[in-house]
C-alpha positions, 0 to 999 in steps of 0.5 A: 666485529673489526675487520681484522677479526672478521679477516682472521676467520675466513683468511685460511679458506680464501688463501686456500681457494686462491691456491686451488687447494682442496675444500669440502664446502664451497665458499660463500659470499653473501651480505645484506643490509640489516632491517631498518637501516637508513642509507644516505641517498640523493636523486642528484646524480651528479652529487651521487657520482662525484660528491666525495663527502657524500659518497663516503658518508653513504659507503661507510653507512652501507658498510656499517649496516651490512651483515656479512655472511661466509667469506664476505668482507666489508669493502669499498669499491671506488665505483665511477661506472664500468667505463671508467677506464675510458672516462679517465682518458677523456671520453664524454661522461653521461650520468644515466642512473644510480647504477650507470655512467655511460662513456661516449667516444670523442675521437674518430680514428685510431691515429688520434688516440694511438699515443694518448696520455693520461691527464691527471687533471681529468675530472674523472681521474681527480675524482677517483684518485681523491676518493680512493685516498679519502676511503683509504684514510678511513680503511684501517681495520674497517674496510678494504678498498677496491680499485675503480674499474680500469677496464680492458685495453680494447674496452678502453680503446673502443670507449675512446673512438668507437667499438665499430671503428675499432673492429674495422681497424683490426682488419684495416690498420692492424699495426696501428691498433696493436700499438694503441693497445700496447699503450693502453696496457702501459696506462693500465699497469701504471694506473694499477700500481698507482692505485695500489700504492694509495690503497696500501697506505691503509695498512690493511692486509692483502687486497680486494677487487670489485667482486669482493673477494679478499686475496693475500696480495694485490688482485683485480678482475681482468677483463676484455668484454670487447672480445665478445665480438672477435675470433679466438685468433684475433683474441690471441693476436690483439688481446692475449699478450696484454692479458698476460702482462697485466696478470704479471702486474699483480699477485693474484690475477682473476679473469672476468669472463663475461657472456657466451660470446666470450666462451671461444676464448676460454681455452686460451685464458685457461693457459695463462698460468698466472690467472688463478681464478676465472669468474663466469658470468653468462649474461642477462637472460642466461643466469640459470646456473644449471645451464653452465655446469660443463663450463664451471667443470671445465675451469676447475678441470684445468686447476683454476678456481671459479666464481659464480653468481647464483641464487641461494636455492641453486647451491645444492644442485650446483655442489652436487654436479660440479663438487666443491673444489675451487668453487666460490659462489656470490649469492644474488638474492641474499637475505637472513631467510635464504641464509637459514633456509639454503645456505646454513649447512655450508657456513659452519 
């Protein structure tokens, strides 16, 4: 089945979900590698993360050997680690394993980064741009391309000169921090526009983010994971204006609410009209979805759609407790067995 054929089967349901329409079943994204698939691999971490030909060969093989269930669609997330937003601005890169690239700060004070500019010859930036171009050239009617992790403006600033330094400066040097964050926001939006211009050359319809949820237009999971460590008042002062501006830069804004420490900011995020969807991620060790029905119901009550990660066996109780309107679930233990046992009645 081609990409466009698959999209025609799910397009209306996803558009309806983005626009918070009525739905009689939760939307489900589930995918798994077909049995006996052979995927290119290497233990050379530099090759794994930066060899463009290897990455393309590996990702195309994954896409072509994956079974897509529900509203899942084939896509290539341009993965350069979750700290790519600071890496492209010069932070030190460390390949940890095949899941993680660490970013280490290289500056000591806010004054050093307050007016930082993007160097287009930066290794991470060139790797990301060239990979995005290569994947987009192959994407027409085959796969969607999801932008790299642009990060949150505070996450990127902390990645450049240290989390503790940024926290202290929010108190000691608030005006300098505000200026630095505004600069990070402008870099973010310019990067997003540039990446979208590359991706749209594929001539595919709509857009997709790293979560893998297709939207009728441009989209991205906005985040501020740094907000875990600050009060709602500081969130309102330092971050909220930039979240609003970033949301305005895309057609279908999506917010990645990560961890229980981010919950105090939910009320402010719910007030942003442009944000159509909130993803709730409880955090490591807190993934049991039944502990978070109230959070999900609160999001949906405020007429925002909600995306959560769940095990297949949790879906029945989730639907019984929060309903179906606005709900999209990404299944974390996808398999043909679990599809037949738990998900089949929601897929017809």
